[in-house]
N, C-alpha and C positions, 0 to 999 in steps of 0.2 A: 676971446672966448675961453672960459675956464673949463677944464676937463677934470672932473673929480673921480678919484679911484680908478684911474686908467693906467697905472703903472703895470709893467709886465709882470712884476712879482706879486701883484694883488690876486688873491683867490676870489675870482668873480663867479665861481660856480659853473664854469663852462662845462657843457655836457661832454661825456667821454668821446663821442663820435668826432668832435672837432680836433681832438688830439691826434687823430689819424692823419690829418692833412696839414700839419705844420702850424697849429694855432699859436698866435702871439698874444692877442688881447681882444676884449670886447669893448665897443665904444657906443655910447649913447649921447645924443645931442639935442637940445631944445629945437634946433633947426629942422630936425627930422623926428618929430614927435611920434612915439609909438614904434620906432624902428630901433633895432640893435644891429650894429655892424660887427661881424667877427673877422678880424684881420688875421690873415694867414700868410706864410711864406711858402709859395708853391715850389715844387721841385721841377716841374715841367710846365710848359705853356701850350705847346702844340699837342692836340688830341688827334689821334689817328682814328678815322671812322671805320668800323668793321666792314669788310667787303660785302657782307650780307645785307648791308643797308641799301645798296644799289643806288647811291646818290652820286651826283655829278661832281663831287669834291671828296677828297680823302682826308682833309685836315681842317680842324676848327680851332678857334681860340675863344675861351669864355673867361672873362675877368671876374665874373660874379656867379655865385650859386644862390638860388632864391631870387625873388623879384617883387619889388614893391608895386608893380602894375596890378597885382592881385586878380588877374583874369581868372574867372571861375573855371575855365576850361583848360588851363595851361597843362600841356602834356608833361612838363618837367617836374611837376609837383612831387612825384614819388622819389626823385633823387635826393630829397631832403631826409628821407628815412634812413639812408646810409649814415647820416650824421647824428642819428638818434633824435631827430627833430620830426615834427609831423608835417604831412603834406598840405595842410590847410593853413591855419593862421600863422604857424611858424614859417612856412614857405614865403608868405607875404611880408613878414616883419623881421625875420632873422636872416639877414643877408651876409653871406660869406664873401669877403673881399680879398682877392689875390694881389696884395699890395706890390709885390715885386714882379708881376707878370710881364711887364714890358722888358725889364732887364733880362729875365730868363728867356723870353722869346727872342731877343736880339742875339743871345748866345747860340740858341738852337738854329737860328736862320743862317748863322755864319759857319755852320759845320760843312765840311767839304761834301758830305753826303746829301745835303739839302738840294733838291732838284727844282726848287721854285715852283711847286705846284700851288694851285689856287687855295687860299685859306678863307674859310667862311666864318664871319663874325655875326653873332646873333642867332645861332641855330639852336641854342638851349635857352638861356634867359637873356633878357634884353640888355645890350651893351650900353644903352642910353637911358636906363632907369634912373631913379632919383639918386642912388648912391654915386653915380658918375659925376653928379654935380659937386660932390665933396672930394672924391678920390681921383678924378680925371685920369683914368687909366687909358682911355682910347687914344689920346694924342700920341702917347708913347708906343702903343700897339701899331697905330697907323704908320708912324715914323719908322718903326723897325721893319715893317713889311715893305714899305716903299724903298727904304735905303738898301734893302737886300735884293730888290728886283722881283719881289713876290707879289703876284696878282691877288686880289682879295675882293670879297663881297661883304656888304653890310645889310642886315635886315633889322628894322627897328619900328617901334611905335613912339619913340621918344623924340620930342622936338628939340632936345638938347643937341642933337646932331648938327643943328644950325651953327653952333659954336665951332665945330670942326670942319665946316664946309671949305674954308681956305686950304686946310691941310689935305682934305680929300681931293679937291680939284687939282692941287699941285701934284699929289700922288698919281692922279689919272694921266698926267703928262708923261709919266715914266713907266707905269704898269697898268694892266687892265683892271679897272675898278667897276664894280656893279653895286648900285644902291637900290634898295627896295624899302617901301613903307607898308606896314600892315594896317589896313583899315577895312573892317568888315561890318561895323555897326554904325549906321548913320543916324539912328534915332537918339536924340540926346538923353532922354530918360532911361531908355534901355542901356545905353552906354554907361551911365553912372552906376547902374546896378550890376552889370555883367563884367565891366572892366573898370572898376572904381578908382584904380590908381594911375590910369593912363591919361595922357592929354586928350582933350575933347576932339571929336571928329573935325570940327572947324580948324582947330590948331594943327591937326595932321594934314588937312588939305593945304593949309598955309605952308607946311613943311615941304609938301610935294612941289608947290610953286617955287619955293626957295631953292630946292635942288635943281629944278630945270632952269631956273633963272641963272644958276651958277654954271650952266653949260653941260650938266650931266643928264643922262637919261634917268628916269625914275620909274621903276616897276612898282606896281601896287598889288599886294596880296589881299584880295577880298576873301579872307579866310580867317577863322572858319565861319562858314555860313551856318546859322543855327536853325534847325528845322522848326517850322511853325512860328518863328520869331523874326528872322531876317531873310527868309527865302521867298517872300512874296514878290510878284512882278513889280509891284509898286515900290517896295523898299529897294530892290536891286536897281530898278530904273533910276530912282532918285540918287542912289549912291554912285552909280557908274557915271551919271551925267555930271555930278560934282567932281568926281575924280578926273574925268576928261577935261572939264573946264579948268581944273587946277594945273593941267599940263602933263599929266602922266603919259608915258609912252607905251606902256603895256600893262596887262593885268593877268592874274591867275585867280580862278574861282574854284573853291572846293569846300565840301561840307565838313561838319564836326566829327572828329574822332574822339572816342572816350576810352582811354587805355588805363589799365591798372587802377590805383586808388584815386586817380583823377575822376574816374566815373562816380564814385561815391560822393566826393566833394561837390561835383557839379550837380548831381541829382538832389543833394540836400539843398543847394541853392534853388534849384528848380521847384522843389516842394514848397519852399517859403515864398518865392516870388510868382510862380506860375503853376500852382498845384494842379490846374486842369490839364497840364501837359505831361504830367508824370506818366500816365498810362500810355499816351502816344509815344513817348520816348522809350519806355520799356519795350514796346512793340518794335520800334525801329531798330533798337540795339539788342534785341533778344538773342541774336546769334554771335554777339561779340562787340568789338570796339569800333567796327566800321559800319557805315551806312549800307543798306542793301543796294544791289545793282539797279533796281528799278527806281529808287530814289535818286541815285547818282545820275541816271539817264534823264530823269525829270528835271533835275537842277541844270544839267548841261543844256537841255532843250529850252529851258526858260532863260538862261543867261546868255547863250550864244547870240541870239538876235540883238540883244541889248549891247553886247560888246561890239558887234558890227555897227550898230546904230550910232554909237559914239566914237567910232574910228579908233578904238583902242586895239592896238596890234596884239596878236598872240605873243606869248612869252618866248622871245627869241633866244634867251639865255638858259632856258629850262630851269627857271629859278625855283628848284625844288627845295631850297634851303628852308623856306617857310613851312613847307609840308613836313620837314623833319622836326619842326617844333611840335607838331601834333603827333608824329610817329617816327622817331629817329631811326629805328631799325627796320620797321615794316612800311616805310613810306611808299614803296613801290606797290603796295597792295591796293592803293587807291590812286588812279592816274590823275595827273594834273589836267584840268579841263581846258585852260587857255594859256 
């Protein structure tokens, strides 16, 4: 593969925000049409979660910023604004890659002060998005965690996790490992519209089966549930039955949060694709980013019998990592349902 104009000394017009975080170069490839990867050298790999987040883990690692999954509702979109990039198309197509993240992580994990607390992977942008196919950051991250005796969790929509199943299962022999797949949209047409860059629902069901076939438990995040789009009894029944048949061991169900500029991006999509729902959504979210308590109770009462029907255990590990994708600091404001 020939790479044109990719020398470090080339003036590629990188935006000033990238200079703040160790920018090295920008890369484009015909294999990833429409994508630009901004390679950086990070100074740290472990991110400490603020105490106010009230999450069951205190440390995360994220190899990427931005995400080609392009989910219309992704909570992490506003983080791109820090880089002088927008929360919409730029977030979907301008992905920052921490090329040295595994080496930096390994150094940090070998500090005498490291207490081997659980590290969550996939709490911001997906570690198995398309960029991982080129940069393969996760094997190094998994290896560094396992070698240091550090337990970890993975949350993903990406079927590329299959590549690393041998590494993950080997790590699970030495440290506590939790794996979760996010799957909230079972309708193929709606999936293509609201999560255009993600693997299909059927592909993710296959991933769930592959994880359990490898001898690992697989939790499934049925989240976010989209009001008036994926919250019907019919849709939830269909999706939960398929998740159970794929071998999932537990599920969590919760509704959509719309925080910060993600709200505007999602509502613009809604106006294009489902204009009849703009009014109902404005009413639901009139008081802020979270669904009202009466809607949350309705969703719980609707989903709970279906979870029991298909023998899907409640979330034994309190897998709030996925909820943090929707609301990293205020996750506790909306309780996990299952």
